[in-house]
Short mmCIF file of the C-alpha atoms (twelve columns), coordinates in Angstrom:
data_MODEL
# 
_entry.id   MODEL 
# 
loop_
_atom_site.group_PDB 
_atom_site.id 
_atom_site.type_symbol 
_atom_site.label_atom_id 
_atom_site.label_alt_id 
_atom_site.label_comp_id 
_atom_site.label_asym_id 
_atom_site.label_seq_id 
_atom_site.Cartn_x 
_atom_site.Cartn_y 
_atom_site.Cartn_z 
_atom_site.pdbx_PDB_model_num 
ATOM 1   C CA . UNK A 1   -14.903  -2.191  -22.204 1 
ATOM 2   C CA . UNK A 2   -13.947  -3.098  -25.576 1 
ATOM 3   C CA . UNK A 3   -11.116  -5.142  -24.218 1 
ATOM 4   C CA . UNK A 4   -13.573  -7.087  -22.187 1 
ATOM 5   C CA . UNK A 5   -15.589  -7.863  -25.063 1 
ATOM 6   C CA . UNK A 6   -12.669  -8.869  -27.024 1 
ATOM 7   C CA . UNK A 7   -11.533  -11.350 -24.277 1 
ATOM 8   C CA . UNK A 8   -15.037  -12.775 -24.224 1 
ATOM 9   C CA . UNK A 9   -15.218  -13.211 -27.809 1 
ATOM 10  C CA . UNK A 10  -11.878  -14.995 -27.718 1 
ATOM 11  C CA . UNK A 11  -12.950  -17.377 -25.086 1 
ATOM 12  C CA . UNK A 12  -16.079  -18.068 -27.057 1 
ATOM 13  C CA . UNK A 13  -13.943  -18.769 -30.154 1 
ATOM 14  C CA . UNK A 14  -11.579  -21.084 -28.029 1 
ATOM 15  C CA . UNK A 15  -14.420  -22.984 -26.243 1 
ATOM 16  C CA . UNK A 16  -16.753  -23.360 -29.228 1 
ATOM 17  C CA . UNK A 17  -20.339  -24.574 -29.258 1 
ATOM 18  C CA . UNK A 18  -19.589  -27.968 -27.858 1 
ATOM 19  C CA . UNK A 19  -17.884  -26.487 -24.847 1 
ATOM 20  C CA . UNK A 20  -20.706  -24.043 -24.143 1 
ATOM 21  C CA . UNK A 21  -23.352  -26.936 -24.434 1 
ATOM 22  C CA . UNK A 22  -21.117  -29.022 -22.061 1 
ATOM 23  C CA . UNK A 23  -21.170  -26.205 -19.455 1 
ATOM 24  C CA . UNK A 24  -24.796  -25.615 -19.836 1 
ATOM 25  C CA . UNK A 25  -25.542  -29.270 -19.219 1 
ATOM 26  C CA . UNK A 26  -23.182  -29.318 -16.138 1 
ATOM 27  C CA . UNK A 27  -25.029  -26.364 -14.782 1 
ATOM 28  C CA . UNK A 28  -28.330  -27.955 -15.367 1 
ATOM 29  C CA . UNK A 29  -27.265  -31.232 -13.590 1 
ATOM 30  C CA . UNK A 30  -25.972  -29.275 -10.585 1 
ATOM 31  C CA . UNK A 31  -29.332  -27.394 -10.209 1 
ATOM 32  C CA . UNK A 32  -31.106  -30.840 -10.609 1 
ATOM 33  C CA . UNK A 33  -28.978  -32.182 -7.847  1 
ATOM 34  C CA . UNK A 34  -29.580  -29.365 -5.542  1 
ATOM 35  C CA . UNK A 35  -33.277  -29.103 -6.135  1 
ATOM 36  C CA . UNK A 36  -34.448  -32.695 -6.575  1 
ATOM 37  C CA . UNK A 37  -31.934  -35.466 -6.165  1 
ATOM 38  C CA . UNK A 38  -30.352  -34.253 -2.954  1 
ATOM 39  C CA . UNK A 39  -33.683  -33.815 -1.023  1 
ATOM 40  C CA . UNK A 40  -34.895  -37.109 -2.410  1 
ATOM 41  C CA . UNK A 41  -31.832  -38.836 -1.204  1 
ATOM 42  C CA . UNK A 42  -32.410  -37.309 2.295   1 
ATOM 43  C CA . UNK A 43  -35.929  -38.392 2.220   1 
ATOM 44  C CA . UNK A 44  -35.086  -42.010 1.213   1 
ATOM 45  C CA . UNK A 45  -32.558  -42.126 4.023   1 
ATOM 46  C CA . UNK A 46  -35.181  -41.000 6.529   1 
ATOM 47  C CA . UNK A 47  -37.480  -43.704 5.270   1 
ATOM 48  C CA . UNK A 48  -34.831  -46.333 5.469   1 
ATOM 49  C CA . UNK A 49  -34.176  -45.227 9.165   1 
ATOM 50  C CA . UNK A 50  -37.840  -45.352 10.089  1 
ATOM 51  C CA . UNK A 51  -38.425  -48.810 8.374   1 
ATOM 52  C CA . UNK A 52  -35.445  -50.151 10.321  1 
ATOM 53  C CA . UNK A 53  -36.755  -48.810 13.573  1 
ATOM 54  C CA . UNK A 54  -40.244  -50.290 12.662  1 
ATOM 55  C CA . UNK A 55  -38.789  -53.721 11.884  1 
ATOM 56  C CA . UNK A 56  -36.792  -53.496 15.218  1 
ATOM 57  C CA . UNK A 57  -40.138  -52.694 17.072  1 
ATOM 58  C CA . UNK A 58  -41.779  -55.706 15.478  1 
ATOM 59  C CA . UNK A 59  -38.924  -57.982 16.462  1 
ATOM 60  C CA . UNK A 60  -39.124  -56.677 19.995  1 
ATOM 61  C CA . UNK A 61  -42.799  -57.302 20.250  1 
ATOM 62  C CA . UNK A 62  -42.420  -60.879 18.758  1 
ATOM 63  C CA . UNK A 63  -39.672  -61.478 21.472  1 
ATOM 64  C CA . UNK A 64  -41.922  -60.150 24.307  1 
ATOM 65  C CA . UNK A 65  -45.568  -60.555 23.176  1 
ATOM 66  C CA . UNK A 66  -48.268  -58.594 25.224  1 
ATOM 67  C CA . UNK A 67  -51.024  -60.816 26.530  1 
ATOM 68  C CA . UNK A 68  -54.312  -60.371 24.646  1 
ATOM 69  C CA . UNK A 69  -57.858  -61.636 24.908  1 
ATOM 70  C CA . UNK A 70  -58.334  -65.236 23.928  1 
ATOM 71  C CA . UNK A 71  -60.771  -66.132 21.356  1 
ATOM 72  C CA . UNK A 72  -63.273  -67.487 23.919  1 
ATOM 73  C CA . UNK A 73  -63.010  -64.054 25.710  1 
ATOM 74  C CA . UNK A 74  -63.711  -62.254 22.378  1 
ATOM 75  C CA . UNK A 75  -66.599  -64.394 21.550  1 
ATOM 76  C CA . UNK A 76  -68.083  -63.805 25.025  1 
ATOM 77  C CA . UNK A 77  -67.646  -60.096 24.746  1 
ATOM 78  C CA . UNK A 78  -69.395  -60.082 21.308  1 
ATOM 79  C CA . UNK A 79  -72.135  -62.228 22.718  1 
ATOM 80  C CA . UNK A 80  -72.758  -59.880 25.764  1 
ATOM 81  C CA . UNK A 81  -73.116  -56.745 23.373  1 
ATOM 82  C CA . UNK A 82  -76.507  -58.285 22.160  1 
ATOM 83  C CA . UNK A 83  -78.012  -57.719 25.437  1 
ATOM 84  C CA . UNK A 84  -79.064  -54.167 26.792  1 
ATOM 85  C CA . UNK A 85  -77.769  -53.057 30.226  1 
ATOM 86  C CA . UNK A 86  -80.162  -53.151 33.207  1 
ATOM 87  C CA . UNK A 87  -80.359  -49.343 33.353  1 
ATOM 88  C CA . UNK A 88  -81.839  -49.387 29.872  1 
ATOM 89  C CA . UNK A 89  -85.061  -51.157 31.110  1 
ATOM 90  C CA . UNK A 90  -87.118  -48.103 30.552  1 
ATOM 91  C CA . UNK A 91  -85.842  -47.777 26.926  1 
ATOM 92  C CA . UNK A 92  -86.872  -51.551 26.320  1 
ATOM 93  C CA . UNK A 93  -90.156  -50.926 27.570  1 
ATOM 94  C CA . UNK A 94  -90.457  -48.000 25.254  1 
ATOM 95  C CA . UNK A 95  -89.511  -50.125 22.338  1 
ATOM 96  C CA . UNK A 96  -92.314  -52.492 23.325  1 
ATOM 97  C CA . UNK A 97  -94.828  -49.629 23.429  1 
ATOM 98  C CA . UNK A 98  -93.842  -48.353 20.153  1 
ATOM 99  C CA . UNK A 99  -93.988  -51.876 18.476  1 
ATOM 100 C CA . UNK A 100 -97.543  -52.292 20.002  1 
ATOM 101 C CA . UNK A 101 -98.632  -49.023 18.596  1 
ATOM 102 C CA . UNK A 102 -97.395  -49.667 15.099  1 
ATOM 103 C CA . UNK A 103 -99.018  -53.128 15.076  1 
ATOM 104 C CA . UNK A 104 -102.500 -51.739 16.655  1 
ATOM 105 C CA . UNK A 105 -102.138 -53.483 19.946  1 
ATOM 106 C CA . UNK A 106 -103.557 -52.021 22.868  1 
ATOM 107 C CA . UNK A 107 -101.122 -51.950 25.897  1 
ATOM 108 C CA . UNK A 108 -102.273 -50.335 29.139  1 
ATOM 109 C CA . UNK A 109 -99.668  -51.546 31.589  1 
ATOM 110 C CA . UNK A 110 -96.756  -53.770 32.190  1 
ATOM 111 C CA . UNK A 111 -95.752  -55.940 35.160  1 
ATOM 112 C CA . UNK A 112 -92.139  -56.791 35.301  1 
ATOM 113 C CA . UNK A 113 -90.144  -58.656 37.873  1 
ATOM 114 C CA . UNK A 114 -86.205  -58.770 38.193  1 
ATOM 115 C CA . UNK A 115 -84.623  -62.132 38.671  1 
ATOM 116 C CA . UNK A 116 -80.870  -62.014 39.165  1 
ATOM 117 C CA . UNK A 117 -79.041  -65.239 38.217  1 
ATOM 118 C CA . UNK A 118 -76.434  -66.352 40.942  1 
ATOM 119 C CA . UNK A 119 -72.898  -65.781 39.707  1 
ATOM 120 C CA . UNK A 120 -74.068  -65.141 36.227  1 
ATOM 121 C CA . UNK A 121 -73.404  -62.388 33.629  1 
ATOM 122 C CA . UNK A 122 -77.024  -62.032 32.774  1 
ATOM 123 C CA . UNK A 123 -80.150  -61.111 34.707  1 
ATOM 124 C CA . UNK A 124 -83.735  -61.529 33.426  1 
ATOM 125 C CA . UNK A 125 -86.732  -59.393 33.625  1 
ATOM 126 C CA . UNK A 126 -90.072  -61.109 33.497  1 
ATOM 127 C CA . UNK A 127 -92.432  -58.794 31.639  1 
ATOM 128 C CA . UNK A 128 -96.125  -59.508 31.743  1 
ATOM 129 C CA . UNK A 129 -98.269  -57.647 29.183  1 
ATOM 130 C CA . UNK A 130 -102.052 -57.670 29.185  1 
ATOM 131 C CA . UNK A 131 -103.172 -56.889 25.587  1 
ATOM 132 C CA . UNK A 132 -106.020 -56.496 23.380  1 
ATOM 133 C CA . UNK A 133 -105.793 -57.022 19.644  1 
ATOM 134 C CA . UNK A 134 -106.908 -59.205 16.832  1 
ATOM 135 C CA . UNK A 135 -104.929 -62.397 16.011  1 
ATOM 136 C CA . UNK A 136 -102.981 -60.693 13.103  1 
ATOM 137 C CA . UNK A 137 -101.943 -57.631 15.061  1 
ATOM 138 C CA . UNK A 138 -100.948 -59.856 18.126  1 
ATOM 139 C CA . UNK A 139 -98.734  -62.029 15.970  1 
ATOM 140 C CA . UNK A 140 -97.084  -59.021 14.390  1 
ATOM 141 C CA . UNK A 141 -96.405  -57.320 17.707  1 
ATOM 142 C CA . UNK A 142 -94.713  -60.417 19.214  1 
ATOM 143 C CA . UNK A 143 -92.585  -60.744 16.056  1 
ATOM 144 C CA . UNK A 144 -91.548  -57.057 15.961  1 
ATOM 145 C CA . UNK A 145 -90.952  -56.940 19.769  1 
ATOM 146 C CA . UNK A 146 -88.460  -59.953 19.463  1 
ATOM 147 C CA . UNK A 147 -86.702  -58.510 16.408  1 
ATOM 148 C CA . UNK A 148 -86.297  -55.162 18.061  1 
ATOM 149 C CA . UNK A 149 -84.935  -56.598 21.279  1 
ATOM 150 C CA . UNK A 150 -82.464  -59.399 20.706  1 
ATOM 151 C CA . UNK A 151 -82.535  -60.271 24.311  1 
ATOM 152 C CA . UNK A 152 -86.365  -60.860 24.395  1 
ATOM 153 C CA . UNK A 153 -87.935  -64.253 24.470  1 
ATOM 154 C CA . UNK A 154 -91.527  -65.116 24.834  1 
ATOM 155 C CA . UNK A 155 -92.128  -67.503 27.671  1 
ATOM 156 C CA . UNK A 156 -95.894  -67.935 27.781  1 
ATOM 157 C CA . UNK A 157 -99.116  -66.699 25.812  1 
ATOM 158 C CA . UNK A 158 -102.614 -66.984 27.064  1 
ATOM 159 C CA . UNK A 159 -105.433 -65.999 24.862  1 
ATOM 160 C CA . UNK A 160 -109.234 -65.760 25.345  1 
ATOM 161 C CA . UNK A 161 -112.092 -64.295 23.334  1 
ATOM 162 C CA . UNK A 162 -114.581 -62.262 25.536  1 
ATOM 163 C CA . UNK A 163 -117.044 -62.182 22.778  1 
ATOM 164 C CA . UNK A 164 -117.359 -65.046 20.266  1 
ATOM 165 C CA . UNK A 165 -118.483 -62.797 17.650  1 
ATOM 166 C CA . UNK A 166 -115.652 -60.212 18.147  1 
ATOM 167 C CA . UNK A 167 -112.224 -60.383 16.311  1 
ATOM 168 C CA . UNK A 168 -110.524 -58.707 19.257  1 
ATOM 169 C CA . UNK A 169 -108.467 -61.183 21.505  1 
ATOM 170 C CA . UNK A 170 -107.747 -60.574 25.181  1 
ATOM 171 C CA . UNK A 171 -104.228 -62.030 25.687  1 
ATOM 172 C CA . UNK A 172 -101.540 -62.012 28.317  1 
ATOM 173 C CA . UNK A 173 -98.005  -62.276 26.997  1 
ATOM 174 C CA . UNK A 174 -95.296  -63.126 29.275  1 
ATOM 175 C CA . UNK A 175 -91.909  -62.248 27.969  1 
ATOM 176 C CA . UNK A 176 -88.379  -62.603 29.413  1 
ATOM 177 C CA . UNK A 177 -85.895  -59.961 28.750  1 
ATOM 178 C CA . UNK A 178 -82.198  -60.952 29.421  1 
ATOM 179 C CA . UNK A 179 -79.975  -57.899 30.427  1 
ATOM 180 C CA . UNK A 180 -76.420  -57.529 31.090  1 
ATOM 181 C CA . UNK A 181 -75.954  -57.982 34.851  1 
ATOM 182 C CA . UNK A 182 -74.807  -54.765 36.721  1 
ATOM 183 C CA . UNK A 183 -72.284  -54.767 39.650  1 
ATOM 184 C CA . UNK A 184 -75.143  -54.320 42.113  1 
ATOM 185 C CA . UNK A 185 -78.359  -55.537 40.718  1 
ATOM 186 C CA . UNK A 186 -81.639  -53.962 42.074  1 
ATOM 187 C CA . UNK A 187 -84.402  -56.230 43.187  1 
ATOM 188 C CA . UNK A 188 -87.866  -55.063 42.233  1 
ATOM 189 C CA . UNK A 189 -91.401  -56.112 41.483  1 
ATOM 190 C CA . UNK A 190 -93.376  -53.283 39.840  1 
ATOM 191 C CA . UNK A 191 -96.514  -52.707 37.858  1 
ATOM 192 C CA . UNK A 192 -96.381  -49.432 35.904  1 
ATOM 193 C CA . UNK A 193 -98.002  -47.820 32.921  1 
ATOM 194 C CA . UNK A 194 -95.926  -48.161 29.966  1 
ATOM 195 C CA . UNK A 195 -94.079  -44.761 29.147  1 
ATOM 196 C CA . UNK A 196 -94.608  -43.080 25.846  1 
ATOM 197 C CA . UNK A 197 -91.863  -43.820 23.380  1 
ATOM 198 C CA . UNK A 198 -90.473  -42.157 20.406  1 
ATOM 199 C CA . UNK A 199 -90.577  -44.036 17.009  1 
ATOM 200 C CA . UNK A 200 -87.355  -45.551 16.285  1 
# 
């Protein structure tokens, strides 16, 4: 045991402090390499390979472009999104009913007629609404209905006053609601009570 200690002491004196500091630094560098630098180099190599592969895909895509929608097609698609589908007619009538209720307009029934446009993307529903309201409520209802339904347009408005002294007007509003045309559009003329609608 004493011999081993004497050998270590001799080595210590031979190497000296500078030698031991250099050995410690070498050991620290080795640990740093194994723990940090080597994994980072592997990660860097992987990223370089992925970048090269991505650049190659971009080059291939440029050499063989895939057909995409033209600007007019995109504009048409965006335009058609404004209009409800024909199957959403009941919901649109519910919107009218809710707007009338908020504006204080009395709606009892609605008459609507489907009119397909030959070879067109849109169809139209003519909606006739007999209403009773004062002028302010009637105007507010028309504005709100057209704001809530972007495909809605007012085609005709007939107004009469049953009693000259009464502020209540009797009016008939003819709206046209444009809808996205289905593959097999129905043909119908109907008169129905407006369905109750939830507030939006």
